[in-house]
C-alpha positions, 0 to 999 in steps of 0.5 A, a space after each residue: 506487466 499489468 499495474 499491480 494495485 492493493 484491492 479494496 480489502 487490503 486497502 481495509 487492512 492497512 488502513 486498521 492496521 495504521 489506524 490501531 497504531 497509535 498515530 493519528 492521520 488524515 486521511 490524504 496521508 492514509 491515500 499517499 501511504 496506500 499509493 507508497 506501498 502500491 509502488 514497493 510492491 511494483 517493484 517489488 515484483 518486478 526485481 523479482 520477475 527480473 532475476 
């Protein structure tokens, strides 16, 4: 299975949601959130395909 990655537009949407949440995030923290979301999406898809 090829990697599943969040597309650039989705990153912008996620960033806007996070920034509008009222919490303060650094650019590095935001990158870490995106990495975690990518990992979660890959695991969910992998689990879905295995069942």
